[in-house]
C-alpha positions as CSV (number, residue, x, y, z in Angstrom):
1,M,146.9,102.2,158.4
2,P,143.2,102.2,159.4
3,V,142.3,105.6,161.3
4,R,138.5,104.0,162.5
5,R,137.7,101.0,164.4
6,T,134.2,101.6,165.0
7,K,131.9,100.6,162.3
8,I,129.5,102.5,160.2
9,V,125.9,100.8,159.4
10,A,124.1,102.9,157.0
11,T,120.6,101.7,155.7
12,L,119.9,101.8,151.8
13,G,116.9,103.4,150.3
14,P,115.6,105.8,147.6
15,S,118.7,108.5,148.3
16,T,121.6,105.6,147.7
17,D,120.0,104.3,144.4
18,D,122.8,106.0,142.4
19,P,125.4,103.9,141.9
20,A,127.7,106.8,142.0
21,V,126.4,107.8,145.6
22,L,126.4,104.2,147.0
23,Q,130.0,104.0,145.4
24,S,131.1,107.1,147.3
25,M,129.7,105.9,150.7
26,I,131.9,103.0,150.4
27,E,134.8,104.7,149.5
28,K,134.0,107.3,152.7
29,G,133.7,104.6,155.0
30,L,130.7,102.4,154.9
31,N,131.3,99.0,156.2
32,V,127.6,97.2,156.6
33,A,124.6,98.0,154.4
34,R,121.5,97.9,155.9
35,L,118.1,96.7,154.2
36,N,115.1,97.8,156.1
37,F,112.1,95.5,155.3
38,S,109.8,97.8,157.0
39,H,109.8,99.6,153.4
40,G,110.0,98.6,149.6
41,S,109.2,96.1,147.9
42,A,111.4,92.5,147.4
43,D,112.4,93.6,143.8
44,E,113.8,97.0,145.4
45,H,115.7,95.2,148.0
46,R,117.4,92.6,145.3
47,A,118.2,95.5,143.1
48,R,119.8,97.4,146.3
49,A,121.9,94.1,147.5
50,M,123.1,93.7,143.9
51,R,124.0,97.4,143.4
52,L,126.2,97.2,146.8
53,R,127.8,93.9,145.8
54,E,129.0,95.6,142.5
55,C,130.2,98.8,144.1
56,A,132.0,96.8,146.8
57,E,133.7,94.7,144.3
58,R,134.5,97.5,142.2
59,A,136.1,99.2,145.2
60,A,137.8,96.3,146.4
61,T,136.5,96.5,149.9
62,P,134.2,94.1,151.4
63,V,130.7,95.5,152.8
64,G,128.5,93.5,154.9
65,L,124.6,93.0,154.5
66,L,122.3,93.5,157.3
67,A,118.8,92.3,156.3
68,D,116.4,94.0,159.0
69,L,113.1,92.3,159.5
70,Q,109.9,94.5,160.0
71,G,108.5,92.3,163.1
72,P,105.0,92.8,164.8
73,K,104.6,96.4,164.6
74,I,101.6,97.1,166.3
75,R,100.0,100.4,164.7
76,I,96.6,102.0,164.5
77,E,95.0,101.6,161.1
78,R,94.0,104.6,158.8
79,F,91.8,107.9,159.3
80,A,89.2,108.6,156.6
81,D,90.8,112.3,156.3
82,N,94.5,110.9,156.7
83,A,95.0,112.6,160.2
84,I,93.1,113.9,163.3
85,E,94.0,116.3,166.1
86,L,93.4,114.7,169.8
87,A,93.1,117.2,172.6
88,A,94.1,116.3,176.1
89,G,91.3,115.2,178.3
90,A,89.3,114.0,175.2
91,N,87.9,110.4,175.2
92,F,89.4,108.0,172.2
93,I,88.8,104.4,171.2
94,L,90.8,102.0,169.5
95,D,88.8,99.6,167.9
96,A,89.9,96.4,166.6
97,A,86.6,95.8,164.6
98,C,86.9,99.1,163.0
99,A,87.1,99.2,159.1
100,R,90.8,99.9,158.1
101,D,90.3,103.2,156.5
102,A,87.4,104.4,159.0
103,G,89.3,106.2,161.4
104,S,87.7,109.2,162.9
105,G,88.2,112.0,165.7
106,E,86.2,109.1,168.1
107,R,87.9,105.8,167.2
108,V,90.2,104.2,164.9
109,G,91.1,100.6,163.9
110,I,94.1,98.5,165.1
111,T,96.4,96.2,163.2
112,Y,97.0,93.7,165.8
113,K,93.3,92.5,166.8
114,E,94.4,91.0,169.9
115,L,95.2,93.9,171.3
116,P,92.2,94.2,173.5
117,G,93.0,91.1,175.3
118,D,96.7,92.2,176.2
119,V,95.6,95.6,178.1
120,S,93.7,96.8,181.1
121,A,92.3,99.7,183.1
122,G,95.3,101.8,184.1
123,D,97.6,100.9,181.4
124,V,99.1,103.7,179.4
125,L,99.4,103.1,175.8
126,L,101.9,105.4,173.6
127,L,101.4,106.2,170.2
128,D,103.6,107.5,167.5
129,D,106.8,106.9,169.5
130,G,105.0,108.6,172.5
131,R,104.0,111.8,170.8
132,V,100.6,111.0,171.8
133,I,99.7,109.0,175.0
134,L,96.4,107.4,176.3
135,R,95.3,105.8,179.4
136,V,93.1,102.8,179.2
137,Q,89.8,103.6,180.9
138,E,88.2,100.1,180.3
139,V,88.3,97.5,177.4
140,A,84.6,96.2,176.0
141,G,84.8,93.6,173.4
142,T,86.7,94.9,170.3
143,E,87.3,98.3,172.4
144,I,89.7,99.7,174.3
145,H,88.2,103.2,175.7
146,T,90.9,105.6,176.5
147,Q,91.4,109.2,177.7
148,V,94.0,111.5,176.1
149,L,96.9,112.4,178.5
150,V,99.1,114.3,176.0
151,G,97.1,115.2,172.9
152,G,98.3,116.4,169.2
153,E,98.2,115.4,165.7
154,L,97.6,111.7,165.2
155,S,98.2,110.4,161.6
156,N,97.9,107.0,159.6
157,S,99.7,103.9,160.6
158,K,101.3,105.2,163.8
159,G,102.8,103.0,166.0
160,I,101.8,101.8,169.6
161,N,103.8,100.8,172.7
162,R,102.5,100.0,175.9
163,R,104.5,101.3,178.8
164,G,106.5,98.9,180.4
165,G,106.3,96.3,177.6
166,G,104.0,92.9,177.8
167,L,102.2,93.2,174.4
168,T,102.0,89.5,173.2
169,A,101.9,89.7,169.2
170,P,103.6,86.7,167.8
171,I,107.4,87.4,167.1
172,L,107.6,86.6,163.5
173,T,104.5,87.5,160.9
174,D,103.9,86.0,157.4
175,K,105.7,88.8,155.8
176,D,108.7,88.4,158.2
177,R,108.7,84.6,157.2
178,A,108.7,85.6,153.6
179,D,111.3,88.4,154.2
180,I,113.8,85.7,155.9
181,K,113.6,83.7,152.7
182,L,114.3,87.1,150.7
183,A,117.3,87.5,153.0
184,A,118.7,84.0,152.2
185,E,118.6,84.3,148.7
186,L,120.1,88.0,149.0
187,E,123.2,86.3,151.2
188,A,122.7,88.7,153.9
189,D,125.6,88.6,156.6
190,Y,123.3,89.4,159.3
191,L,119.6,89.0,159.7
192,A,118.0,91.5,162.5
193,V,114.9,90.3,164.3
194,S,112.8,92.7,165.6
195,F,110.8,92.8,169.2
196,P,112.3,89.4,170.6
197,R,111.6,88.8,173.9
198,N,113.8,85.9,174.6
199,G,116.1,83.3,173.2
200,A,113.3,81.0,171.8
201,D,112.6,83.8,169.5
202,I,116.1,84.3,168.2
203,E,116.3,80.4,167.7
204,Q,113.1,80.3,165.8
205,A,114.5,82.7,163.3
206,R,117.8,81.1,163.1
207,G,115.9,77.7,162.0
208,L,114.2,79.3,159.6
209,L,117.0,81.2,158.3
210,R,118.9,78.0,157.7
211,E,116.2,76.2,156.5
212,A,116.0,78.7,153.7
213,G,119.4,78.1,152.9
214,G,120.8,81.3,154.7
215,H,124.1,81.6,156.8
216,G,123.9,84.8,157.9
217,G,124.5,85.4,161.7
218,I,121.4,86.7,164.1
219,C,121.0,90.1,165.6
220,A,118.4,90.6,167.8
221,K,116.9,94.0,168.3
222,I,116.6,95.2,171.8
223,E,113.5,97.2,171.7
224,R,111.0,95.6,174.1
225,A,111.0,96.3,177.8
226,E,110.7,92.6,178.6
227,A,113.9,92.0,176.5
228,L,116.1,93.6,179.2
229,Q,114.8,90.9,181.6
230,A,116.1,88.3,179.1
231,I,119.0,89.7,178.1
232,D,121.6,87.2,178.9
233,D,118.9,84.4,177.0
234,I,119.1,86.8,174.3
235,L,122.8,87.0,174.3
236,A,123.6,83.5,174.3
237,T,121.4,82.6,171.4
238,S,122.2,85.8,169.1
239,D,125.5,86.7,167.1
240,A,125.0,90.4,167.7
241,I,122.2,92.7,169.5
242,M,121.1,96.2,167.8
243,I,120.4,98.7,170.8
244,A,117.1,99.9,168.8
245,R,116.4,103.2,170.9
246,G,113.3,104.5,169.2
247,D,110.6,101.7,170.8
248,L,112.8,100.9,173.6
249,G,113.0,104.3,174.7
250,V,109.1,104.7,174.5
251,E,108.5,101.6,176.5
252,I,111.3,102.4,179.3
253,G,111.0,105.9,179.3
254,D,113.8,108.1,177.4
255,A,115.7,109.0,180.6
256,E,116.4,105.4,181.5
257,L,118.0,104.9,177.9
258,P,121.8,106.0,178.5
259,A,122.2,104.1,181.5
260,V,120.7,101.1,179.6
261,Q,122.8,101.9,176.4
262,K,125.9,101.4,178.8
263,R,124.7,98.2,180.4
264,L,123.8,96.5,177.2
265,I,127.0,97.5,175.8
266,D,129.1,96.1,178.3
267,A,127.2,92.6,178.8
268,T,127.5,92.3,175.2
269,R,131.1,92.6,174.9
270,S,131.5,90.3,177.8
271,A,129.4,87.7,176.3
272,N,131.8,88.2,173.1
273,R,128.9,89.1,171.2
274,V,128.5,92.4,168.5
275,V,126.5,95.3,169.4
276,I,125.3,98.2,167.2
277,T,123.9,101.4,168.6
278,A,120.9,102.7,166.4
279,T,118.3,105.5,165.8
280,Q,118.3,109.1,165.6
281,M,122.2,109.2,165.8
282,M,122.7,112.0,163.3
283,E,118.8,112.7,162.3
284,S,119.5,116.2,161.7
285,M,121.4,115.2,158.7
286,I,118.2,114.2,156.7
287,E,117.9,117.8,156.1
288,N,121.2,119.4,157.4
289,Q,125.0,119.1,156.0
290,I,126.7,119.3,159.4
291,P,125.1,117.4,162.8
292,T,124.1,118.9,165.9
293,R,126.4,119.2,168.9
294,A,124.0,116.9,170.6
295,E,124.2,114.5,168.2
296,V,127.9,114.3,168.0
297,F,128.2,113.8,171.8
298,D,125.4,111.3,171.1
299,V,127.8,109.2,168.5
300,A,131.0,109.9,170.5
301,N,129.4,108.6,173.7
302,A,128.5,105.5,172.0
303,V,132.1,104.9,170.9
304,L,133.5,105.5,174.3
305,D,131.0,103.0,175.7
306,G,132.8,100.2,173.3
307,T,130.0,99.7,170.6
308,D,131.1,98.0,167.7
309,A,128.8,99.9,165.5
310,V,127.0,102.9,165.0
311,M,123.7,103.1,162.8
312,L,122.3,105.6,160.4
313,S,118.7,104.9,159.2
314,A,116.7,107.6,157.4
315,E,120.0,109.6,157.1
316,T,121.1,107.7,154.5
317,A,118.0,106.0,153.1
318,T,116.0,109.0,152.3
319,G,118.0,112.0,153.6
320,H,119.6,114.8,151.1
321,H,123.4,114.0,152.2
322,P,124.1,110.3,152.3
323,V,127.7,110.6,151.8
324,R,128.3,113.6,153.9
325,V,126.8,111.8,156.8
326,I,129.0,108.8,156.6
327,E,131.9,111.4,156.3
328,S,130.8,113.3,159.7
329,M,130.0,110.0,161.5
330,G,133.2,108.5,160.7
331,R,135.3,111.9,161.6
332,V,133.4,111.5,165.1
333,C,134.3,108.1,165.7
334,A,137.7,108.3,164.8
335,A,138.0,111.5,166.9
336,A,136.7,109.6,170.2
337,E,138.6,106.5,169.8
338,R,141.9,108.7,170.1
339,H,140.5,109.1,174.0
340,R,142.6,106.6,176.1
341,K,139.3,104.9,177.3
342,A,138.7,103.9,174.0
343,S,141.7,101.7,174.0
344,V,141.6,100.5,177.5
345,S,140.4,97.2,178.7
346,R,140.4,94.5,181.6
347,H,137.9,92.2,179.7
348,R,138.4,88.7,180.7
349,L,141.5,89.0,182.6
350,D,140.5,86.7,185.5
351,S,138.5,84.3,183.0
352,H,139.2,80.6,182.4
353,F,139.4,79.8,178.6
354,E,138.0,76.6,177.6
355,R,139.3,76.6,174.0
356,T,143.0,76.8,172.6
357,D,141.9,79.2,169.7
358,E,140.1,81.6,172.3
359,A,143.3,81.3,174.7
360,I,145.5,82.2,171.6
361,A,143.2,85.0,170.8
362,M,143.4,86.9,174.4
363,A,147.2,86.0,174.6
364,S,147.9,87.8,171.5
365,M,145.9,90.9,172.4
366,Y,147.6,90.8,175.5
367,A,150.9,90.8,174.1
368,A,150.1,93.2,171.5
369,N,148.9,95.8,174.0
370,H,152.2,95.8,176.0
371,L,154.9,95.2,173.5
372,G,154.3,97.8,170.8
373,V,153.3,95.9,168.1
374,R,151.8,97.4,164.9
375,A,149.3,95.0,163.8
376,I,147.9,91.6,164.3
377,A,147.1,89.3,161.3
378,S,144.9,86.4,162.0
379,L,144.6,83.9,159.6
380,T,141.1,82.5,159.9
381,E,138.3,80.4,158.6
382,S,135.1,81.6,160.7
383,G,136.3,84.8,162.2
384,A,136.1,83.3,165.7
385,T,139.5,84.1,166.5
386,V,139.3,88.0,165.6
387,L,136.0,88.3,167.2
388,W,137.4,87.3,170.4
389,M,140.4,89.6,169.8
390,S,138.1,92.5,169.3
391,R,136.4,92.4,172.6
392,I,139.6,93.6,174.0
393,S,139.8,97.3,173.7
394,S,142.9,98.5,171.9
395,G,144.1,101.0,169.2
396,I,146.2,98.2,167.3
397,P,144.3,97.1,164.1
398,I,143.5,93.2,163.5
399,Y,143.1,92.1,160.0
400,A,141.4,89.2,159.3
401,L,143.0,87.5,156.6
402,T,140.7,84.9,154.9
403,R,139.9,83.2,151.7
404,H,136.2,83.1,152.4
405,R,134.1,86.2,151.1
406,R,131.3,85.3,153.5
407,T,133.8,85.6,156.4
408,Q,135.5,88.9,155.2
409,R,131.5,90.2,154.9
410,K,130.9,89.2,158.5
411,V,133.5,90.7,160.2
412,T,133.0,94.1,158.9
413,L,130.7,94.6,161.8
414,Y,133.6,93.8,164.3
415,R,135.4,96.8,165.9
416,G,138.9,97.2,165.1
417,V,139.0,94.2,162.7
418,Y,139.7,94.5,158.9
419,P,138.9,92.0,156.3
420,V,142.0,91.2,154.2
421,S,141.7,88.5,151.1
422,F,144.0,85.8,151.5
423,E,144.2,82.5,149.5
424,E,147.5,81.1,151.0
425,V,146.4,78.3,153.4
426,Q,147.8,74.8,151.8
427,T,151.3,75.6,152.6
428,D,153.9,75.7,155.6
429,H,154.1,78.3,158.1
430,V,157.0,80.0,157.3
431,T,155.7,80.5,153.6
432,A,152.3,81.6,155.1
433,N,154.0,83.9,157.4
434,R,156.3,85.5,154.6
435,R,153.1,85.8,152.5
436,A,150.6,87.4,155.1
437,I,153.5,90.1,155.9
438,E,153.8,90.7,152.0
439,V,150.2,91.0,151.3
440,L,149.7,93.4,154.3
441,T,152.8,95.4,152.9
442,E,151.6,95.7,149.4
443,Q,148.4,97.0,150.7
444,H,150.5,99.8,152.9
445,M,149.2,98.2,156.4
446,L,152.7,97.2,157.4
447,E,156.0,99.0,156.9
448,E,159.6,97.7,157.0
449,G,160.4,97.3,160.6
450,D,157.0,97.0,162.1
451,R,156.9,94.4,164.9
452,V,153.5,92.0,164.2
453,I,151.8,89.5,165.8
454,I,150.6,86.6,163.5
455,T,148.1,83.6,164.6
456,M,147.1,80.6,162.7
457,G,146.3,77.0,163.0
458,D,148.6,73.9,162.8
459,T,146.6,72.6,160.0
460,M,145.6,75.7,158.0
461,G,142.2,75.7,156.2
462,V,140.4,74.0,159.2
463,D,137.8,76.1,161.2
464,G,138.6,76.7,165.0
465,G,142.2,75.2,164.7
466,T,143.9,78.4,165.8
467,N,146.9,77.3,168.2
468,V,149.7,79.3,167.2
469,M,150.9,82.8,168.0
470,K,154.3,84.0,166.3
471,I,155.9,87.8,166.7
472,I,157.8,89.0,163.9
473,R,159.5,92.0,162.4
474,V,158.7,92.9,159.0
475,G,161.7,92.8,157.0
476,G,163.3,90.2,159.4
477,R,165.7,93.2,160.6
478,A,166.5,91.9,164.3
479,M,166.0,94.4,166.9
480,P,166.9,94.2,170.7
481,G,164.7,91.8,172.5
482,D,163.3,90.4,169.7
């Protein structure tokens, strides 16, 4: 039986290029692999996606693929000497007309040439994730004149945020458009869109992905302050969100992040969407073999909040211990899930359901949580039924039995849902029930005497047709009350 419901997303990179390392990561519990299009070439991403699919096939374990767009990251350009030291109180100019490699102790170029039109006197700009802080004094043509509030070393290509958000760079760059085509080519299961401001940004990305032949879901990265104001619109148009706590923390302030994280997780689950919690979750393990206590608490709290997945970035992409960090994160998630809070839910108890398959999903979870059911087996085409089920907090595993590889990989991101290859669709219900139990028993997911709920449609093999729920006993042995 599965021991961990929260899913692990891990970024691929140089540290995972050894097939033996990647194979071990899958065996230790990797659920979804992330390709970070901010780094690496298209050919490197192609090779990593192919390697992932080969290792997953060898392990007989579906692993999802998330392609993460770079987005309109606003950065300074480069310094002639690669870095400078800024002192508090000094004057410094961000100059859209400065040559790319001509930065000095007095000024530096910027990648987004329209930035002078976005800021005004009094604005606070945060560079390098807030390590250097500047206050705008005046804007003169292409020059943004600032005073250093918090100084320190400033090196090439560091990011720029404005406190409170509001920068107007286009949502998709030329690079992003090319990378969307690459994501479609790689058959990515999810496309993560960086810095969206509203639902229209999500729909634009979805349209380009479909135009390129891609079928993946769209994951909105919540990293702008204004995205919080449009969260209902973003959730309505997305399949998932990622709480990207780096840039978001810079824009709204670190102290605001914990409450915002909890609110976003609640809102996402209520909207029947999927949520990933990301950024610096076990960053010390880039170098160290064990996480800090603070990191353990951070991961555990995200699990208790109800996140579907927790994400690793540099910890696996460039870190020294990619397999060990998967093990550590999995152990923390499993321990947090044993807390009662992680398996109790009042989700949608007062809701009216518009769809039969959604009502069956909710009824199945209510019955499972109150009947001592060992597992739920859902014969599904698109994965919609198991998504609705997974919004109910529970300690009961939900098995998504499907013939579609694409659906098997999609549900790897859903909390508490486990994909199972199942080909028996053109048959009667009795035969399908028996075969479903046989498959789960053969894979040691069920045992003799276990009570299990099975859901399916009258016409099997049809998307959205789930309208049957059946409670049965493995082995057919009658029990009191059956």
